[in-house]
NUZALO-427506 format. One record per residue: residue in three letters; x, y, z of N, C-alpha, C in turn. Coordinates in steps of 0.001 Angstrom, whole numbers, plus 500000, padded with zeros to 6 digits. Layout:
N
ALAXYZXYZXYZ/...
# end
This chain:
383
MET687339696620428744686366695793427493687538695513426491/ASP688466696534426374689615696299425226690444695126425596/ASN690572694700427038691507693826427260690859692444427183/LEU689640692565427470688816691206427138688705690819425885/TYR688528691973424898688524691554423408689881691208422883/LYS691010691611423570692415691325423139692580689900423597/GLU692046689403424866692391688181425400691496687095424514/ALA690235687565423921689664686621423266690077686555421872/ILE690785687585421177691484687286420091692627686459420209/GLN693416686696421281694647685907421691694210684661421615/ALA693152684031422521692817682540422587692333682220421269/MET691658682818420404691193682268419166692275682200418361/SER693434682823418380694677682678417760695606681498417833/GLU695564681403419398696094680151419947695439678799419526/GLN694455678970419640693410677675419258693590677254417800/PHE693689678593416932693884678175415425695121677638415081/GLU696275678147415963697596677668415672697652676225416140/LYS697066675843417087696898674370417783696421673527416779/LYS695112674120416260694553673310415118695330672910413920/LEU696038673927413442696865673551412234697901672876412805/LYS698801672679413824699644671846414258699031670222414173/ASN697794670045414606697037669009414838696734668430413271/GLU696480669550412624695977668914411082697354668345410548/GLU698445669003410643699771668572410353699967667319410490/LYS699629666750411728699959665536412129698768664620411643/ALA697796664949411705696342664061411082696701663881409413/ASN697331664655408967697483664490407486698846663405407369/ASP699730663293408228700826662484408335700090661101408574/ILE699320661333409536698840659842409747698058659221408515/TYR697035660187407885696327659962406734697235659169405607/GLU698474660107405300699184659574404325699858658050404878/MET699979657805406084700577656403406360699603655316406043/PHE698260655706406016697213654729405694697066654545404571/LEU697111655788403683696997655694402011698510654826401712/LYS699394655067402164700670654168401885700445652874402110/SER699803652474403133699596651114403528698485650460402633/CYS697779651171401915696922650784400877697489650663399402/GLY698739651165399414699617651128398205699753652126397376/LEU699256653406397662699290654711397181700444655175397044/ALA701012655828395862702501656499395844702087657750396106/ILE702696658477397487702654659690397827703660660602397405/MET703230661782396722704261662588396212705439663194397473/GLU706613663116396901707685663265397844708451664484397214/HIS709256665253398213709708666470397818711251666113397858/GLU712094666736396832713410666640396672714050668094396156/PRO715150668466396546715629669793395997716301669457394741/PHE716523670661394055716970670524392809717463672009392151/GLU718309672144391644718904673443391199718640673926389446/LEU718198675067389231717869675191387808718356676667387694/GLU719344676677386629719904678167386272720557678674387511/GLY721240677799388574721955678368389616720828678732390835/GLU719728678533390475718537678813391953718241677458392341/SER717967677537393748717407676212394333716099676266394284/TYR715350675065394314714013674960394180713594673491394847/THR712411673269395278711609672164395739710978671473394857/ALA711091670372394312710043669481393384709369668440394303/CYS708378667984393444707764666752393930707838665832393119/LYS708053664473393458708487663324392732707395662308393434/PRO707011661340392423705934660264392903706667659262393760/GLY706261658665394750706857657753395637706558656410395031/GLU706947655251395520706753654042395141705275653798395244/GLY704428652875394258703188652545394378702387652854393322/LYS700989652969393611700030653198392387699720654644392615/VAL699416655303391450699057656647391268697786656895391760/GLU696796655853391705695456656200392264694938654882392841/LEU694280654819393838693572653547394340692356653080393933/LYS691950651905393467690702651319393246690119650746394446/SER689006650234394202688148649959395359688754648608396227/ASP689341647702395217689716646569396055691300646842397122/ASP691654648054396684692958648300397567692629648855398876/TYR691330649067399152690924649749400406690518648526401376/PRO691048648337402696690717647443403517689094647359404064/ASP688406646217404159687350645894404402686809646893405543/TYR687617646891406529687125647689407764686819649337407379/TYR687565649708406577687803651346406304686550651944405774/GLY686180653030406408684826653760405682685139655265405437/GLY686392655354405286686598656861405132687273657670406395/ALA687769658995406049688195659743407193688350661269406685/TYR688166662044407693688294663309407510688708664080408888/ILE689272665354408739689931666121409950688629666971410628/ASN688692666464412059687471667413412530688011668573413040/ASP687228669513413945687270670984414172688355671099415033/GLU688759669829415796690067670254416547691227670016416035/GLY691295669452414825692460669115413918692899667659413875/ASP691718666786414538692203665407414637691608664642413536/LEU692517663406413140691838662636411934690527661815412549/VAL689559661774412175688279661016412467688407659841411349/ILE688689658397411785688560657413410893687379656730410862/HIS686530656551409867685166655718409975685864654108409925/VAL685109653304410717685528651839410612684216651044410654/VAL684254649866410087682982648994409752683269647608410481/GLY682588647114411369682897645905412113683244646105413540/GLU683780645171414113684076645084415471685190646103416029/LEU684765647058416727685463648424416830687029647833417341/LYS687265647178418262688622646456418799689556645974417667/LYS688926645260416779689559644564415912689869645482414776/CYS689200646565414573689647647720413464690474648484414173/GLN690499648826415238691601649701416174693055648870415966/GLU692949647479416292694130646705415897694487646761414720/GLU693725646647413569694365646872412315695007648146412046/LEU694270649134412313694844650565412266696013650746412785/ALA696370650325413953697502650361414610698647649706414127/LYS698385648856413130699555648031412338700175649037411540/VAL699554650029410755699813650949409744700281652322410436/ILE699491652742411379700015653878412104700623653907413176/LYS701601654992412993702782654739413933702399655916415125/PHE701395656532415296700961657547416333699962656927417181/GLU700019657421418583698856656748419313697923657927419559/ASP698103659215418993697250660366419286696821661005417956/HIS696216662033417804696008662690417017694732662168415646/TYR694252661041416203693196660221415313692302659643416365/VAL690860659614415859689988659124416619689333657985415498/VAL688908656916416121688214655897415450686715655807415596/LYS685984655930414633684576656145414873683938654877414031/GLN683078654317414750682346653092414071681207653699413084/SER681075653029412030680169653590411083679542652567410192/HIS678587652738409207677683651834408641678523651392407165/TYR678927652126406455679486651648404913680677651627405025/CYS681366650631404137682860650612403921683052651295402843/TYR684476651943402713684927652863401669684999651876400226/LYS685308650725400445685460649997399344684043649889398310/GLU682993649666399132681576649648398528681571651070397797/PHE681817652013398456681791653623397858682488653716396414/MET683712653084396420684474653208395299684185651973394292/LYS683410651101394678682938650005393521681670650785392948/LEU680949651568393472679632652348393235680438653408392299/LYS681361654001392725681757655094391827682334654566390427/GLU683042653581390534683715652799389321682579652682388568/TYR681573651962389013680536651625388202679755652856387530/LEU679490653896388291678852655221387640680110655600386627/ASP681259655540386457682237656096385693682187655456384684/GLU682108654053384487681686653351383457680375653567382567/LEU679235653739383387678020654038382950677744655179382328/GLU678423656051382821678394657460382301678659657539380846/MET679726656808380443679971656731379059679349656109378068/ASN678014655471378798677084654711377960675952655533377341/GLU675802655485375975675213656390375239673602656241375765/THR673465655047376032671841654980376509671499655363377966/GLN672556655846378749672312656558379917672534658040379789/LYS672717658462378637673191659871378403672079660809378983/ALA670808660818378636669630661692379153669501661719380746/ILE669800660274381564669799660525382876671137661141383286/PHE672282660993382697673403661595383477673655663101382954/GLU672968663503382271672788665092381841672242665739383133/ASN671518665378383965671094665978385303671942665633386419/VAL673233664981386284674062664784387086675255665707387240/THR675192666312388237676598667342388146677674666944388958/GLY677532665769389860678901665153390558678490663814391320/TYR679359663008391686679121662023392537680406661447393282/GLY680389660834394340681358660540394949681266660366396651/PRO682283659567397208682038659244398521682186660615399369/ASP681278660753400536681433661786401366682131661161402789/ASP683301661616402889684079660937404015683704661448405234/ARG683107662695405301682571663158406663681449662441407197/ASN680592662110406329679239661525406755678996660256406561/ASN680141659490406011680109658093405552679010657634404618/VAL678639658372403635677377658195402682678226658259401375/PHE677380658074400320677748658550398828677020659670398412/LEU677616660613397884676797661706397473676613661746395716/VAL675408661840395316675026662371394118674223663538394028/GLU674950664431393327674410665849393279673750665830391764/LEU672493666563391862671551666755390630671306668009390425/ASN671452668496389160670924669582388819669820670081388998/VAL668872669254388700667355669385389079667099668108390184/LEU666894668841391208666579667732392438665026667760392998/ASP664579666807392282662947666488392576662753665228392732/GLU661627664715393198661263663280393198661301662429391962/ALA660961663102391173660988662554389620662348662086389273/SER663401663221389463664585663029389106665149661854389837/ILE664967661940391138665714661077392017665213659583391990/GLU663894659554391763663365658167391155663928657654389766/SER664096658550389134664652658248387622666226657496387890/PHE666997658549388693668127657713388881668155656445389552/LYS667328656403390579667325654828391259666752653986390204/LYS665936653974389426665339653249388654666422652859387522/HIS667135653930386760667827653538385590669397653419385809/ILE669767653936387140671051653866387372671682653036388898/SER670984653559389979671439653035391208670170653145392162/ASN669987652225392996669166652603394099669890652180395338/SER671176652251395260672074651590396561671410652704397769/ASP671288651824399030671151652625400270671918653666400611/MET673462653521400004674445654400400387674370655537399869/ILE673533655953398755673301657126398287672493658082399031/VAL673006659255399224672189660419399373672388661686398526/PHE670982662170398065670911663004396883671088664433397620/LYS671863665330396755671894666716397017671887667838395927/GLN671317669115396299671328670154394924672789670127394431/GLY672964669929393188674051670199392278673925671787391932/GLU674787672074390818674931673285390312674922673313388767/ASN674407673992387992674700673902386726675987674100386145/ILE676647673148385581678259673417385583678501673900384073/VAL677642674037383166678008674306381868678565675802381880/ASP677803676846382406678263678067382284679572678310383124/GLU679626677588384154680837677834384929682059677095384514/SER681910676237383663683038675165383334683911675987381816/LEU682824676746381161683582677283379956684151678701380073/ARG685204678655381311686025679900381650687489679415381654/PRO688583680548381354689736680223381498690317679544382710/GLY691208678576382465691704677648383711690707676665384060/SER689580676440383266688804675120383764689166673965383004/ARG688548672828383159688828671737382690688120671270381539/VAL688699670854380476687737670248379196688583668879378972/VAL687595668121378435688075666853377606687601666520376518/ARG688306665536375727687968665285374426687237664237374297/GLY686145664237373235685521663088373030684783662560373984/THR684623661068374147684035660382375262685054660181376259/THR686339660419376017687642659876377186687569660774378239/GLN688162660684379082688639661484380425689777662320380193/VAL690466662469379105691663663059378876691517664430379130/GLY692067665156380104691596666508380223692792667360380169/SER692457668440379714693516669606379504692784670830380052/THR693391672118379932692715673369380444692444674200379391/LEU691095674727379548690760675896378679691329677201378803/THR691819677790377526692676678993377703691887680256377640/ILE691072680664376672690371681996376850689255681670375627/ARG688299682662375500687064682627374503687536683314373171/ALA687306682864372049687814683364370969686362683295369958/GLN686529683978368872685658684096367746685905684309366392/ARG685449683705365466685725684189363880684479685440363661/SER683597685192364095682335686095364170681430686065365315/THR680282686881365328679382686759366610678593685502366431/ALA678479684941365272677808683593365084678734682538365150/ASN679867682714365399680753681505365452682004681770366340/GLN681670681641367556682170681800368783682623680607369473/GLY683566680394370140683957679405370908685337679801371786/PHE686471678687371934687341679050372791688542678175372256/ILE689849678708372886690973678292372769691415677106373841/MET691982676107373325692818675048374278693687674573373813/SER694441673667374427695457672832374193695347672079372768/GLY696383672378371954696341671548370438696393670075370703/HIS697599669767371544697929668269371958696865667631372802/GLY695981668637373384694620667909374087693608667414373292/THR693604667788372054692833667352371122693543666219370342/SER692712665443369290693416664389368409693039664806366938/SER691809665470366895691617665613365082690447666697365052/VAL690552667427363847689472668331363651688180667676363655/GLY686979668255364010685745667579364141685526666799365360/GLU686427666482366247686378665976367762685386666933368587/SER684697666237369549684037666921370350684574667068371668/ILE684244668143372112684986668719373575683811668632374333/ARG683968668349375652682864668269376709683608669186377953/PRO682811669635378902683460670203380014683885669039380925/GLY684645669456382073685418668357382579684943668168383824/ILE683941668566384267683203668200385699682166667360385775/GLY682261665923385677680954665200385614680736665002384191/PRO679615664005384172679324663761382623678401664669382038/THR678825664944381054677980666105380425677804665955378911/ALA677151666656378211677123666590376590678164667656375998/ALA678504667237374752679481668298374152679071669618374169/VAL680022670466374457679861672001374329680589672564373191/GLY681224671510372508681977672467371049682577671128370218/THR683133671827369094683705671133368217684977671554367787/VAL686057670877367738687072671284367161687305671752365573/ARG687542672926365514687472673492364010689016673531363363/ASN689992674088364331691179674158363983692196673548364886/ARG693193672948364663694291672338365585695533672328364901/HIS696653672722365679697881672600365268698853672368366202/VAL699978671501366200700905671308367156702146671074366509/GLY703018672194366581704435672347366091704536673723365778/GLY705962673977365777706326675371365393706221676470366371/THR705523677243366422705108678267367496703592677984367845/ILE702973677022367499701481676793368041701371675448368576/ASP700702675427369781700178674258370194698766674462370495/ALA698054674604369768696501675138370134695482674471369327/ALA694033674612369755693064674145369004691850675209369293/TYR691211675675368113690030676538368437688781675727368249/VAL687981675597369274686764674920369468685668675779369393/GLN684621675652368380683454676280368067682404675791368964/ARG681667676548369778680659675958370751679541675565369950/ALA678997674554370770677554673719370150676636674356370085/THR676263675366370962674866676216370638675301677653371501/THR674325678457370931674454679848371600673946679943373024/ASN673304678740373567673015678749374750674015678555375833/ILE675342678121375272676271677948376126677092679194376093/THR677282679570377548677691680833378068679207680822377950/LEU680049681763377368681268681984377250681811683031378151/SER682985682954379091682996683727380092684727683868380227/ASN685109685097380405686598685182380660686916685392381943/LEU686043685157383062686524685149384458687294683841384612/ILE688446684113385182689477682838385494688720682149386517/GLN688700680720386314687974679720387189688636679671388560/GLN689939679857388742690462679611390171690311680810391018/ASN690089682236390391690234683202391092688953684317390787/ASN688398684216390070687137684875389355687652686246388830/PHE688900686554388693689279687710387851689202687674386442/ALA688895688883385981688662688816384328690192688802383435/LEU690019687649382560691319687440381707690945688517380722/SER691846689527380275691863690472379417691988689629378020/SER691366690251376936691717689712375534692941690456374939/ALA693316691357375578694632692311375204695787691250375385/ARG696649691293374290697819690444374630698941691261374798/ALA700028690500375591701004691307376156702360690374375748/THR703453691091375659704770690419375399705347690026376978/ALA706408689108377179707123688954378330708409688598378060/ALA709337689550378360710801689482378308711218688643379487/VAL712327688197379378712966687379380246713055688252381636/GLY712515687523382764712707688158383873711142688589384251/THR710076688666383492708946688975383807708240688144384547/THR707276688405385514706457687734386234705218687443385556/VAL704917685913385597703864685546384877703145684635385767/ASN701938684270385457701092683344386277700469682274385179/LEU700241681159385620699392680038384850698220679894385853/ALA697019679813385090695951679162385486695518677834384921/GLY695986676835385751696050675480385347694806674569386134/HIS693981673761385450692917673216386174693492672257387155/VAL694868671822386915695140670737388120696086671600389043/SER696952672327388689697698673113389622697216674374390160/GLY696031675032389518695460676374390038696440677395389637/ILE696460678640390240697109679670389993698435679405390338/ARG699497679635389551701020679550389962701891680702389375/SER702607681287389994703484682231389411704777681893389305/GLY705603682638388283706978682270388095707382683468387447/SER708549683234386844709122684361385779709603683697384445/VAL709704684410383607710211684017382049711534683709382307/THR712177682579381811713482682342382125714204682276380663/ALA713734682191379638714033682114378264712982682536377259/VAL713459682926376204712577683268375004713001682714373676/ASN712061682523372725712493681769371427713501680758371743/VAL712855679683372390713731678348372723712768677406372101/THR713608676564371250713197675269370626713360673854371214/THR712426673099371459712465671862372194711697670834371270/THR712065669647371581711729668376370887711028667508371747/ASN709792666888371972709108666343372720709409664642372629/ALA708977663784373335709237662557373098708565661921371938/SER707652662456371373706906662099370031707678662850368927/GLY708703663562369182709409664225367865709007665318367567/VAL707873665917368359707251667265367797708316668693368168/ARG708505669378367427709314670722367753708446671911368144/LEU708677672495369118707901673674369414708892674741369943/THR708316675972369601709243677097369796708447678145370618/GLY709042678559371794708359679452372669709201680258373752/SER708665680054374776709130680694375901708985679799377348/ARG710303679686377925710090678939379297709874679904380481/ALA709065679407381383708919679990382532709134679097383859/SER709250679672384942709733678932386287708419678527387143/TYR707202678845386556706016678552387203705869676701387657/PHE705300676329388548704935674958388708703896674493388018/SER703870673448387252702810672677386676702788671385386882/GLN701564670810386122701438669482386276700818669069384911/GLY700591667520384562700005667055383470698333667798383886/GLY697884667884382564696543668296382728696320670052382572/ASP697298670682383054697657672313382831697618672488381502/SER697894671627380556698114672023379243697074672851378614/GLY697244673926377993696145674852377572695968676165378607/GLY696332675911379614696017676910380681696728678257380153/PRO696012679518380226696436680790379911697666681018381012/ILE698586681924380216699862682321380924699718683874380781/TYR699394684628381828699213686118381852700223686744382733/ARG700068688007382342700816688818383369699967690183383670/ILE700093690649384787699145691638385413699720692810384798/VAL699122693626384214699541695189383699698553696123384185/GLY698828696967385219697788697579385718696843696865386546/SER695613697031386155694432696232386685694173695250385722/GLN694690694948384616694429694024383671695465692575383681/ARG694904691540383383695302690439383332695378690003381980/GLN696699690148381308696899690240379820697463688852379469/ILE696977688121378416697598686991378188698806687078377284/VAL699817686361377593700856686362377073701372685130376464/GLY700667683994376803701039682490376302699932681610376752/ILE700245680241376069699479679260376237700530678120376912/HIS700098677543378237700942676519378858700958675417377645/ALA702073674767377255702302673747376469702885672362377038/ARG703583672660377836704328671339378524704649671639379896/SER704591670449380590704967670528381923706411670245382322/ASN707027669744381387708602669330381483709201670699381172/GLY709870671267381922710518672514381727709520673754381784/ASN708297673649382277707204674870382384707205675411381172/TYR706768675075380085707059675476378629705784676345378390/ALA705901677580377876704835678196377639705032678895376185/LEU703842678846375204704233679220373752703235680644373697/ILE703674681528372881703408682792372912702099682966371937/ALA700960683507372595699821683765372035699426684168370736/PRO700339685253370383699996686082368971700078684880367798/THR700732683739368006700925682840366964699310682251366502/LEU698164682579367301696833682360367136696320683070365848/THR696837683862365666696395684795364405696212683772363118/SER697120682917363014697064681870361948695625681172361975/PHE695002680987362899693510680522362984692532681368362426/ASN692727682603362210692090683609361629690797683745362743/ILE691080683862364030690228684150365007690676685538365824/ALA689776685823366427690023686996367614689504686677368976/LEU690430687210370019690136686835371241689036687879371822/PHE687986687664372613687141688778372930686946688715374353/
# end
């Protein structure tokens, strides 16, 4: 019996390893296709920092993101199946679609062509239409029930997720927004509570300019809110929204400062019905309101909405730098990886069983972190 069990485990392990190898080739094929559409794929290059070797990503030639017209008419989306092969949906005569794919894909295996109904170009046109429509104030009431939308590559349909999923809500969406046959409705989630957490995305005003929520804070029990990046806001009085899907404002900027040892803003929540949490979005661990110092060499972690959880160490303290806009900031540098949109992400160190905040991510260039105690000038307390 033990031998049979070991053989079964061994077979599963070998099958899993084979799938991973297939997935690697499948992703190479997917990358080839996206490049043929004009997308700039991130490329790796080595570099040295303070005598140590690292690997960084740089954008290749092409577009940062693809628009609807960039996709070929025959393409209907793609996904990796259970065997690790890339399945490519195509629309139109199968043989002609295979010939078009063969022009850009240099492999003969590890991908499967599947004839489907809807083309990806139409999915993206619908998404671009919804992206514009969600900013229209006349559609605000309808979009408040929408928690997400976008192409479903696996099933060759366009998904719209509704917080309240019933016939009335679906009919309302079809009547006021779109009744496209491509749309499939599914149950979404209430995103307000989940989005107001350290490491989650927040956006300013009616824009899609995103940064990362740092931690909850308060002046009193009647005046509670959260900290975010100062340069992620533009002015006091500006509204802040959760960054997942079209939603109403969850708070208003009451204090902001960018310069010296501060790059932060205090946002007062819009209503007490909005729940504030210190559970980190990416790993569900609690971020402590206790503050900690971090000497050079200290291991620290970033929770950024773009990069996720990233670890590194403090490489310098009390460093002053000037950005392209001429703003001077003083704080600490650390070696964790970060990207645009991570600004405001909490920098924390693990002390015993606690994750104590030591700073706020301020810049992606040089992985710059500002020390959190400077927030006392806002006359607020972390909780």
